[in-house]
N, C-alpha and C positions, 0 to 999 in steps of 0.2 A: 790632302787633307783627310785621303782616305788611308794612308799609310800612320798619321799622324793620331788619327782614330785609333789605331790598332798599335799603338805605343803600349809597352808594358807599364811604364808611369801613367795611374791618370791624373798628374797634373800637369801633364803633356798633351793628356789628352783633353783636359778641361780648358789645357791655354787654344789648342787649334778650337775647337768648339768655342771657344770666345769671342775668334779672328774674324771669325765671317762676316762677313758684310750682310747690311740689312736692308735688300731683303736677299734672303741665301740665292747664289749663283742657283740654276738648275742641276748643273753637275753637283753641287753641292747636297743637294736634296736627299737621296738614297742613303752616301755614306752618315750624314746625321742623323738620318732616320733608323739607320741598323743600331745607330750607339745608343740612340733613343728605348730601342727595344731590346737591345742584349746585354750593354755593359751592366756590367757587376756593380760598377762606383756607382750609386744614386748620384754624387755631384754631377758625376760627367752626363749621366742620361740625362740629366736633368737641364745641365748647361746648352747640351746638343739642342735639346728640346726649346730652349729659350732662342736658341739660333734659326730653330724653323717655324718657330710662330713668333716671331717677333711683327712677320706682315706674315700671315695665313693666309693661304688660295687655296681654291679648291686643288690644286697639283701639290700643297704641302700635305693635306689632309688623307689625300692619296696614298702620297709616297709613305705617313705613317701607320697608312689602317688602323683596323681596330685595334689589335696587339697595341701599338704606338701609342694612339687617346688612350686606349687604358693604362698604357704605363704612366703615360702622364698628370693624367688623374690621381693616380696612385701615389705619385711622386710629389707632385703639386699639394695634394690635399688641404687645409687648412692654410698653410704658409702665406705668411703676406708679404716676404719680401718681394724685388723687381722679379730674380728671375722664376722666382713661381706665378708671379704674377701675367710677367710675360708670356710663357709658358701656357697657361691656361687661356690663351689666345685661341689655341689650336680647340679648344674643347667648347666655344661659344659657337649659337645655330648657325648653319650659312643659311 
């Protein structure tokens, strides 16, 4: 997963994030969180957030940290699609 999330092609990165099972395995959390925070392509970052946040846990929130949560808030905004809805699950109070 880590290698695919660093591919030069955003379509490959987005596909990699979309193939992560729900809930995201422990080993996938750090690479997905890094994609949420650092990927220049907004769709890839939001897709990684969707993969992480479909079943949020305290471990997922910890992996995202404050930068990741802020990025999700920025990316999801007022969007109403399923990707944004799933990503916003990490923004709900625990």
